[in-house]
Gaussian input, Z-matrix of N, CA and C with variables (Angstrom, degrees):
# hf/3-21g

backbone

0 1
 N
 C     1     B1
 C     2     B2     1     A1
 N     3     B3     2     A2     1     D1
 C     4     B4     3     A3     2     D2
 C     5     B5     4     A4     3     D3
 N     6     B6     5     A5     4     D4
 C     7     B7     6     A6     5     D5
 C     8     B8     7     A7     6     D6
 N     9     B9     8     A8     7     D7
 C    10    B10     9     A9     8     D8
 C    11    B11    10    A10     9     D9
 N    12    B12    11    A11    10    D10
 C    13    B13    12    A12    11    D11
 C    14    B14    13    A13    12    D12
 N    15    B15    14    A14    13    D13
 C    16    B16    15    A15    14    D14
 C    17    B17    16    A16    15    D15
 N    18    B18    17    A17    16    D16
 C    19    B19    18    A18    17    D17
 C    20    B20    19    A19    18    D18
 N    21    B21    20    A20    19    D19
 C    22    B22    21    A21    20    D20
 C    23    B23    22    A22    21    D21
 N    24    B24    23    A23    22    D22
 C    25    B25    24    A24    23    D23
 C    26    B26    25    A25    24    D24
 N    27    B27    26    A26    25    D25
 C    28    B28    27    A27    26    D26
 C    29    B29    28    A28    27    D27
 N    30    B30    29    A29    28    D28
 C    31    B31    30    A30    29    D29
 C    32    B32    31    A31    30    D30
 N    33    B33    32    A32    31    D31
 C    34    B34    33    A33    32    D32
 C    35    B35    34    A34    33    D33
 N    36    B36    35    A35    34    D34
 C    37    B37    36    A36    35    D35
 C    38    B38    37    A37    36    D36
 N    39    B39    38    A38    37    D37
 C    40    B40    39    A39    38    D38
 C    41    B41    40    A40    39    D39
 N    42    B42    41    A41    40    D40
 C    43    B43    42    A42    41    D41
 C    44    B44    43    A43    42    D42
 N    45    B45    44    A44    43    D43
 C    46    B46    45    A45    44    D44
 C    47    B47    46    A46    45    D45
 N    48    B48    47    A47    46    D46
 C    49    B49    48    A48    47    D47
 C    50    B50    49    A49    48    D48
 N    51    B51    50    A50    49    D49
 C    52    B52    51    A51    50    D50
 C    53    B53    52    A52    51    D51
 N    54    B54    53    A53    52    D52
 C    55    B55    54    A54    53    D53
 C    56    B56    55    A55    54    D54
 N    57    B57    56    A56    55    D55
 C    58    B58    57    A57    56    D56
 C    59    B59    58    A58    57    D57
 N    60    B60    59    A59    58    D58
 C    61    B61    60    A60    59    D59
 C    62    B62    61    A61    60    D60
 N    63    B63    62    A62    61    D61
 C    64    B64    63    A63    62    D62
 C    65    B65    64    A64    63    D63
 N    66    B66    65    A65    64    D64
 C    67    B67    66    A66    65    D65
 C    68    B68    67    A67    66    D66
 N    69    B69    68    A68    67    D67
 C    70    B70    69    A69    68    D68
 C    71    B71    70    A70    69    D69
 N    72    B72    71    A71    70    D70
 C    73    B73    72    A72    71    D71
 C    74    B74    73    A73    72    D72
 N    75    B75    74    A74    73    D73
 C    76    B76    75    A75    74    D74
 C    77    B77    76    A76    75    D75
 N    78    B78    77    A77    76    D76
 C    79    B79    78    A78    77    D77
 C    80    B80    79    A79    78    D78
 N    81    B81    80    A80    79    D79
 C    82    B82    81    A81    80    D80
 C    83    B83    82    A82    81    D81
 N    84    B84    83    A83    82    D82
 C    85    B85    84    A84    83    D83
 C    86    B86    85    A85    84    D84
 N    87    B87    86    A86    85    D85
 C    88    B88    87    A87    86    D86
 C    89    B89    88    A88    87    D87
 N    90    B90    89    A89    88    D88
 C    91    B91    90    A90    89    D89
 C    92    B92    91    A91    90    D90
 N    93    B93    92    A92    91    D91
 C    94    B94    93    A93    92    D92
 C    95    B95    94    A94    93    D93
 N    96    B96    95    A95    94    D94
 C    97    B97    96    A96    95    D95
 C    98    B98    97    A97    96    D96
 N    99    B99    98    A98    97    D97
 C   100   B100    99    A99    98    D98
 C   101   B101   100   A100    99    D99
 N   102   B102   101   A101   100   D100
 C   103   B103   102   A102   101   D101
 C   104   B104   103   A103   102   D102
 N   105   B105   104   A104   103   D103
 C   106   B106   105   A105   104   D104
 C   107   B107   106   A106   105   D105
 N   108   B108   107   A107   106   D106
 C   109   B109   108   A108   107   D107
 C   110   B110   109   A109   108   D108
 N   111   B111   110   A110   109   D109
 C   112   B112   111   A111   110   D110
 C   113   B113   112   A112   111   D111
 N   114   B114   113   A113   112   D112
 C   115   B115   114   A114   113   D113
 C   116   B116   115   A115   114   D114
 N   117   B117   116   A116   115   D115
 C   118   B118   117   A117   116   D116
 C   119   B119   118   A118   117   D117
 N   120   B120   119   A119   118   D118
 C   121   B121   120   A120   119   D119
 C   122   B122   121   A121   120   D120
 N   123   B123   122   A122   121   D121
 C   124   B124   123   A123   122   D122
 C   125   B125   124   A124   123   D123
 N   126   B126   125   A125   124   D124
 C   127   B127   126   A126   125   D125
 C   128   B128   127   A127   126   D126
 N   129   B129   128   A128   127   D127
 C   130   B130   129   A129   128   D128
 C   131   B131   130   A130   129   D129
 N   132   B132   131   A131   130   D130
 C   133   B133   132   A132   131   D131
 C   134   B134   133   A133   132   D132
 N   135   B135   134   A134   133   D133
 C   136   B136   135   A135   134   D134
 C   137   B137   136   A136   135   D135
 N   138   B138   137   A137   136   D136
 C   139   B139   138   A138   137   D137
 C   140   B140   139   A139   138   D138
 N   141   B141   140   A140   139   D139
 C   142   B142   141   A141   140   D140
 C   143   B143   142   A142   141   D141
 N   144   B144   143   A143   142   D142
 C   145   B145   144   A144   143   D143
 C   146   B146   145   A145   144   D144
 N   147   B147   146   A146   145   D145
 C   148   B148   147   A147   146   D146
 C   149   B149   148   A148   147   D147
 N   150   B150   149   A149   148   D148
 C   151   B151   150   A150   149   D149
 C   152   B152   151   A151   150   D150
 N   153   B153   152   A152   151   D151
 C   154   B154   153   A153   152   D152
 C   155   B155   154   A154   153   D153
 N   156   B156   155   A155   154   D154
 C   157   B157   156   A156   155   D155
 C   158   B158   157   A157   156   D156
 N   159   B159   158   A158   157   D157
 C   160   B160   159   A159   158   D158
 C   161   B161   160   A160   159   D159
 N   162   B162   161   A161   160   D160
 C   163   B163   162   A162   161   D161
 C   164   B164   163   A163   162   D162
 N   165   B165   164   A164   163   D163
 C   166   B166   165   A165   164   D164
 C   167   B167   166   A166   165   D165
 N   168   B168   167   A167   166   D166
 C   169   B169   168   A168   167   D167
 C   170   B170   169   A169   168   D168
 N   171   B171   170   A170   169   D169
 C   172   B172   171   A171   170   D170
 C   173   B173   172   A172   171   D171
 N   174   B174   173   A173   172   D172
 C   175   B175   174   A174   173   D173
 C   176   B176   175   A175   174   D174
 N   177   B177   176   A176   175   D175
 C   178   B178   177   A177   176   D176
 C   179   B179   178   A178   177   D177
 N   180   B180   179   A179   178   D178
 C   181   B181   180   A180   179   D179
 C   182   B182   181   A181   180   D180
 N   183   B183   182   A182   181   D181
 C   184   B184   183   A183   182   D182
 C   185   B185   184   A184   183   D183
 N   186   B186   185   A185   184   D184
 C   187   B187   186   A186   185   D185
 C   188   B188   187   A187   186   D186
 N   189   B189   188   A188   187   D187
 C   190   B190   189   A189   188   D188
 C   191   B191   190   A190   189   D189
 N   192   B192   191   A191   190   D190
 C   193   B193   192   A192   191   D191
 C   194   B194   193   A193   192   D192
 N   195   B195   194   A194   193   D193
 C   196   B196   195   A195   194   D194
 C   197   B197   196   A196   195   D195
 N   198   B198   197   A197   196   D196
 C   199   B199   198   A198   197   D197
 C   200   B200   199   A199   198   D198
 N   201   B201   200   A200   199   D199
 C   202   B202   201   A201   200   D200
 C   203   B203   202   A202   201   D201
 N   204   B204   203   A203   202   D202
 C   205   B205   204   A204   203   D203
 C   206   B206   205   A205   204   D204
 N   207   B207   206   A206   205   D205
 C   208   B208   207   A207   206   D206
 C   209   B209   208   A208   207   D207
 N   210   B210   209   A209   208   D208
 C   211   B211   210   A210   209   D209
 C   212   B212   211   A211   210   D210
 N   213   B213   212   A212   211   D211
 C   214   B214   213   A213   212   D212
 C   215   B215   214   A214   213   D213
 N   216   B216   215   A215   214   D214
 C   217   B217   216   A216   215   D215
 C   218   B218   217   A217   216   D216
 N   219   B219   218   A218   217   D217
 C   220   B220   219   A219   218   D218
 C   221   B221   220   A220   219   D219
 N   222   B222   221   A221   220   D220
 C   223   B223   222   A222   221   D221
 C   224   B224   223   A223   222   D222
 N   225   B225   224   A224   223   D223
 C   226   B226   225   A225   224   D224
 C   227   B227   226   A226   225   D225
 N   228   B228   227   A227   226   D226
 C   229   B229   228   A228   227   D227
 C   230   B230   229   A229   228   D228
 N   231   B231   230   A230   229   D229
 C   232   B232   231   A231   230   D230
 C   233   B233   232   A232   231   D231
 N   234   B234   233   A233   232   D232
 C   235   B235   234   A234   233   D233
 C   236   B236   235   A235   234   D234
 N   237   B237   236   A236   235   D235
 C   238   B238   237   A237   236   D236
 C   239   B239   238   A238   237   D237
 N   240   B240   239   A239   238   D238
 C   241   B241   240   A240   239   D239
 C   242   B242   241   A241   240   D240
 N   243   B243   242   A242   241   D241
 C   244   B244   243   A243   242   D242
 C   245   B245   244   A244   243   D243
 N   246   B246   245   A245   244   D244
 C   247   B247   246   A246   245   D245
 C   248   B248   247   A247   246   D246

   B1=1.4417
   B2=1.5244
   B3=1.3244
   B4=1.4512
   B5=1.5252
   B6=1.3290
   B7=1.4528
   B8=1.5139
   B9=1.3437
   B10=1.4702
   B11=1.5246
   B12=1.3013
   B13=1.4673
   B14=1.5234
   B15=1.3357
   B16=1.4654
   B17=1.5182
   B18=1.3127
   B19=1.4598
   B20=1.5228
   B21=1.3350
   B22=1.4630
   B23=1.5271
   B24=1.3161
   B25=1.4668
   B26=1.5240
   B27=1.3321
   B28=1.4604
   B29=1.5230
   B30=1.3191
   B31=1.4613
   B32=1.5328
   B33=1.3300
   B34=1.4648
   B35=1.5176
   B36=1.3143
   B37=1.4527
   B38=1.5221
   B39=1.3054
   B40=1.4529
   B41=1.5199
   B42=1.3104
   B43=1.4517
   B44=1.5176
   B45=1.3126
   B46=1.4523
   B47=1.5271
   B48=1.3345
   B49=1.4608
   B50=1.5257
   B51=1.3099
   B52=1.4599
   B53=1.5212
   B54=1.3378
   B55=1.4584
   B56=1.5259
   B57=1.3340
   B58=1.4610
   B59=1.5219
   B60=1.3281
   B61=1.4613
   B62=1.5231
   B63=1.3154
   B64=1.4602
   B65=1.5252
   B66=1.3085
   B67=1.4613
   B68=1.5231
   B69=1.3087
   B70=1.4641
   B71=1.5230
   B72=1.3129
   B73=1.4561
   B74=1.5207
   B75=1.3203
   B76=1.4551
   B77=1.5125
   B78=1.3324
   B79=1.4719
   B80=1.5260
   B81=1.3151
   B82=1.4581
   B83=1.5198
   B84=1.3292
   B85=1.4702
   B86=1.5192
   B87=1.3201
   B88=1.4638
   B89=1.5255
   B90=1.3369
   B91=1.4670
   B92=1.5281
   B93=1.3179
   B94=1.4681
   B95=1.5240
   B96=1.3276
   B97=1.4603
   B98=1.5192
   B99=1.3217
   B100=1.4694
   B101=1.5303
   B102=1.3273
   B103=1.4711
   B104=1.5231
   B105=1.3112
   B106=1.4705
   B107=1.5365
   B108=1.3219
   B109=1.4699
   B110=1.5249
   B111=1.3268
   B112=1.4649
   B113=1.5312
   B114=1.3167
   B115=1.4684
   B116=1.5254
   B117=1.3221
   B118=1.4708
   B119=1.5242
   B120=1.3236
   B121=1.4704
   B122=1.5195
   B123=1.3366
   B124=1.4655
   B125=1.5230
   B126=1.3252
   B127=1.4610
   B128=1.5300
   B129=1.3220
   B130=1.4673
   B131=1.5295
   B132=1.3395
   B133=1.4696
   B134=1.5200
   B135=1.3381
   B136=1.4665
   B137=1.5244
   B138=1.3187
   B139=1.4667
   B140=1.5251
   B141=1.3325
   B142=1.4665
   B143=1.5253
   B144=1.3467
   B145=1.4665
   B146=1.5259
   B147=1.3365
   B148=1.4640
   B149=1.5200
   B150=1.3266
   B151=1.4643
   B152=1.5315
   B153=1.3286
   B154=1.4655
   B155=1.5246
   B156=1.3222
   B157=1.4552
   B158=1.5246
   B159=1.3266
   B160=1.4655
   B161=1.5172
   B162=1.3155
   B163=1.4690
   B164=1.5221
   B165=1.3338
   B166=1.4656
   B167=1.5254
   B168=1.3288
   B169=1.4657
   B170=1.5209
   B171=1.3257
   B172=1.4568
   B173=1.5247
   B174=1.3263
   B175=1.4517
   B176=1.5213
   B177=1.2895
   B178=1.4647
   B179=1.5223
   B180=1.3447
   B181=1.4629
   B182=1.5278
   B183=1.3228
   B184=1.4602
   B185=1.5219
   B186=1.3066
   B187=1.4622
   B188=1.5243
   B189=1.3233
   B190=1.4649
   B191=1.5276
   B192=1.3411
   B193=1.4574
   B194=1.5217
   B195=1.3372
   B196=1.4637
   B197=1.5126
   B198=1.3266
   B199=1.4541
   B200=1.5163
   B201=1.3170
   B202=1.4610
   B203=1.5202
   B204=1.3207
   B205=1.4571
   B206=1.5124
   B207=1.3311
   B208=1.4507
   B209=1.5174
   B210=1.3128
   B211=1.4602
   B212=1.5243
   B213=1.3154
   B214=1.4641
   B215=1.5309
   B216=1.3388
   B217=1.4589
   B218=1.5256
   B219=1.3140
   B220=1.4628
   B221=1.5305
   B222=1.3209
   B223=1.4581
   B224=1.5303
   B225=1.3257
   B226=1.4599
   B227=1.5246
   B228=1.3286
   B229=1.4631
   B230=1.5297
   B231=1.3175
   B232=1.4582
   B233=1.5328
   B234=1.3067
   B235=1.4680
   B236=1.5172
   B237=1.3384
   B238=1.4624
   B239=1.5149
   B240=1.3301
   B241=1.4546
   B242=1.5122
   B243=1.3073
   B244=1.4593
   B245=1.5144
   B246=1.3229
   B247=1.4698
   B248=1.4945
   A1=109.12
   A2=115.61
   A3=121.21
   A4=110.09
   A5=116.78
   A6=123.56
   A7=106.90
   A8=116.72
   A9=121.61
   A10=111.21
   A11=116.96
   A12=125.49
   A13=113.79
   A14=117.49
   A15=122.42
   A16=108.88
   A17=116.34
   A18=120.36
   A19=109.45
   A20=116.26
   A21=121.84
   A22=108.41
   A23=116.73
   A24=121.39
   A25=112.25
   A26=117.44
   A27=120.78
   A28=112.60
   A29=117.59
   A30=123.77
   A31=111.53
   A32=115.37
   A33=121.02
   A34=110.30
   A35=116.49
   A36=120.37
   A37=108.54
   A38=116.29
   A39=120.73
   A40=109.61
   A41=115.17
   A42=122.56
   A43=107.77
   A44=116.52
   A45=121.85
   A46=109.60
   A47=115.90
   A48=122.66
   A49=110.06
   A50=115.90
   A51=122.84
   A52=105.22
   A53=116.86
   A54=120.70
   A55=109.18
   A56=116.17
   A57=121.92
   A58=107.10
   A59=115.91
   A60=121.76
   A61=106.74
   A62=116.27
   A63=121.30
   A64=108.43
   A65=116.20
   A66=121.84
   A67=107.47
   A68=116.36
   A69=120.81
   A70=108.30
   A71=115.75
   A72=121.66
   A73=111.69
   A74=115.45
   A75=121.46
   A76=115.54
   A77=117.80
   A78=120.04
   A79=111.82
   A80=118.67
   A81=120.53
   A82=110.72
   A83=116.88
   A84=120.59
   A85=111.70
   A86=116.79
   A87=119.87
   A88=111.13
   A89=116.89
   A90=120.03
   A91=110.28
   A92=117.12
   A93=121.29
   A94=112.37
   A95=117.45
   A96=121.46
   A97=113.14
   A98=114.52
   A99=120.46
   A100=112.28
   A101=118.45
   A102=121.84
   A103=111.12
   A104=117.20
   A105=122.43
   A106=112.46
   A107=117.57
   A108=120.84
   A109=111.09
   A110=116.52
   A111=120.88
   A112=110.73
   A113=117.48
   A114=122.01
   A115=110.16
   A116=117.21
   A117=120.32
   A118=110.91
   A119=117.14
   A120=120.39
   A121=111.02
   A122=116.84
   A123=120.28
   A124=111.17
   A125=116.43
   A126=120.53
   A127=110.10
   A128=116.91
   A129=120.97
   A130=110.61
   A131=116.78
   A132=120.13
   A133=111.45
   A134=117.03
   A135=120.75
   A136=110.55
   A137=116.07
   A138=120.80
   A139=110.78
   A140=118.32
   A141=120.44
   A142=111.05
   A143=117.52
   A144=120.77
   A145=110.23
   A146=116.74
   A147=120.94
   A148=111.09
   A149=117.53
   A150=120.54
   A151=110.40
   A152=117.62
   A153=120.54
   A154=109.85
   A155=116.60
   A156=121.27
   A157=110.99
   A158=116.62
   A159=121.66
   A160=110.41
   A161=116.74
   A162=120.77
   A163=111.37
   A164=116.74
   A165=120.17
   A166=111.71
   A167=117.45
   A168=121.58
   A169=111.51
   A170=117.61
   A171=120.09
   A172=111.94
   A173=114.65
   A174=120.13
   A175=107.78
   A176=117.66
   A177=121.86
   A178=113.86
   A179=117.82
   A180=120.21
   A181=112.56
   A182=118.05
   A183=121.85
   A184=112.89
   A185=118.19
   A186=120.36
   A187=112.95
   A188=117.04
   A189=119.84
   A190=113.18
   A191=118.66
   A192=121.35
   A193=108.31
   A194=115.54
   A195=121.21
   A196=109.02
   A197=115.96
   A198=122.51
   A199=108.65
   A200=116.61
   A201=121.99
   A202=106.71
   A203=115.84
   A204=120.79
   A205=107.49
   A206=116.34
   A207=120.87
   A208=108.30
   A209=115.16
   A210=121.31
   A211=108.69
   A212=118.24
   A213=121.75
   A214=110.36
   A215=115.52
   A216=121.99
   A217=110.16
   A218=115.40
   A219=121.95
   A220=106.77
   A221=116.21
   A222=121.28
   A223=107.93
   A224=115.94
   A225=122.41
   A226=106.73
   A227=115.90
   A228=121.05
   A229=108.69
   A230=115.66
   A231=121.38
   A232=107.96
   A233=115.84
   A234=122.79
   A235=109.49
   A236=116.96
   A237=121.11
   A238=112.97
   A239=118.01
   A240=119.91
   A241=112.79
   A242=114.89
   A243=121.16
   A244=112.11
   A245=114.47
   A246=120.78
   A247=109.57
   D1=147.71
   D2=177.59
   D3=-112.77
   D4=138.55
   D5=174.74
   D6=-120.35
   D7=118.86
   D8=-176.31
   D9=52.32
   D10=43.80
   D11=179.05
   D12=64.50
   D13=16.65
   D14=174.86
   D15=-115.19
   D16=145.04
   D17=178.79
   D18=-64.26
   D19=135.36
   D20=178.57
   D21=-84.57
   D22=111.49
   D23=-177.25
   D24=-64.50
   D25=-21.35
   D26=-178.17
   D27=-95.02
   D28=-4.71
   D29=-179.55
   D30=51.01
   D31=48.27
   D32=179.41
   D33=-70.87
   D34=147.58
   D35=174.34
   D36=-98.09
   D37=157.45
   D38=178.00
   D39=-119.05
   D40=150.08
   D41=176.13
   D42=-137.45
   D43=172.74
   D44=-179.02
   D45=-106.75
   D46=128.70
   D47=-178.40
   D48=-133.97
   D49=156.38
   D50=164.01
   D51=-104.51
   D52=129.74
   D53=-177.13
   D54=-125.55
   D55=129.26
   D56=172.47
   D57=-113.60
   D58=122.98
   D59=178.81
   D60=-114.40
   D61=115.24
   D62=-176.97
   D63=-111.75
   D64=119.66
   D65=178.42
   D66=-113.33
   D67=119.92
   D68=179.23
   D69=-79.24
   D70=92.66
   D71=-173.81
   D72=-65.72
   D73=141.63
   D74=176.01
   D75=82.22
   D76=6.85
   D77=-177.11
   D78=-64.95
   D79=-38.92
   D80=-179.08
   D81=-60.83
   D82=-45.76
   D83=178.69
   D84=-64.52
   D85=-39.35
   D86=-179.83
   D87=-67.72
   D88=-38.31
   D89=179.23
   D90=-66.09
   D91=-33.90
   D92=179.38
   D93=-79.43
   D94=-10.88
   D95=-176.74
   D96=-78.22
   D97=-172.95
   D98=-175.53
   D99=-73.98
   D100=-24.21
   D101=-179.72
   D102=-94.02
   D103=36.14
   D104=-174.24
   D105=-54.06
   D106=-46.87
   D107=-177.26
   D108=-63.44
   D109=-43.06
   D110=179.25
   D111=-63.36
   D112=-43.94
   D113=-179.70
   D114=-64.39
   D115=-43.70
   D116=179.11
   D117=-63.63
   D118=-38.81
   D119=177.34
   D120=-64.08
   D121=-41.67
   D122=178.68
   D123=-65.11
   D124=-41.37
   D125=178.74
   D126=-64.25
   D127=-42.40
   D128=177.39
   D129=-62.06
   D130=-44.62
   D131=179.26
   D132=-62.92
   D133=-39.82
   D134=176.68
   D135=-62.08
   D136=-42.89
   D137=179.78
   D138=-63.30
   D139=-50.03
   D140=-177.93
   D141=-66.05
   D142=-37.53
   D143=176.77
   D144=-63.29
   D145=-42.90
   D146=-179.89
   D147=-63.80
   D148=-39.72
   D149=179.71
   D150=-66.71
   D151=-39.71
   D152=177.42
   D153=-66.61
   D154=-43.50
   D155=179.60
   D156=-60.95
   D157=-38.65
   D158=177.55
   D159=-55.77
   D160=-47.86
   D161=-179.31
   D162=-65.68
   D163=-37.34
   D164=179.87
   D165=-69.07
   D166=-37.03
   D167=-177.40
   D168=-76.20
   D169=-33.88
   D170=-173.78
   D171=-79.83
   D172=58.56
   D173=171.73
   D174=-84.83
   D175=179.62
   D176=-172.11
   D177=-52.07
   D178=-41.92
   D179=-177.51
   D180=-71.73
   D181=-19.43
   D182=-174.25
   D183=-117.79
   D184=31.78
   D185=-177.97
   D186=-65.42
   D187=-17.99
   D188=-177.76
   D189=-88.41
   D190=2.68
   D191=177.20
   D192=-89.47
   D193=126.50
   D194=-179.39
   D195=-118.64
   D196=145.07
   D197=176.99
   D198=-122.66
   D199=141.79
   D200=174.24
   D201=-139.40
   D202=127.08
   D203=178.97
   D204=-122.06
   D205=127.48
   D206=175.29
   D207=-148.41
   D208=141.51
   D209=-179.84
   D210=51.40
   D211=-122.87
   D212=177.92
   D213=-111.89
   D214=36.57
   D215=-178.44
   D216=-126.12
   D217=144.20
   D218=175.45
   D219=-128.72
   D220=130.78
   D221=176.75
   D222=-119.49
   D223=130.99
   D224=176.86
   D225=-122.58
   D226=127.89
   D227=-176.10
   D228=-128.10
   D229=133.98
   D230=176.12
   D231=-123.59
   D232=123.01
   D233=179.60
   D234=-76.06
   D235=126.82
   D236=179.80
   D237=-101.00
   D238=-30.65
   D239=179.30
   D240=151.87
   D241=169.75
   D242=-179.44
   D243=-81.26
   D244=158.79
   D245=178.82
   D246=-94.42

């Protein structure tokens, strides 16, 4: 495989994905603000809801959908197929 017209020393394969990257903008400022407890509770609820939703969505037809949550970011990836 070639990357930017250079041989890939690791011989990585490529596939086709749809990727959604969600960044909750302003979370650091909100956490530092006066409503810190409320913001942290909302962030926790969003996280637990997302984890439950992940399990509900990943039924047999959707096994290729992956979720990753870190900090104030959520990534959703759906595998479309090999190249």
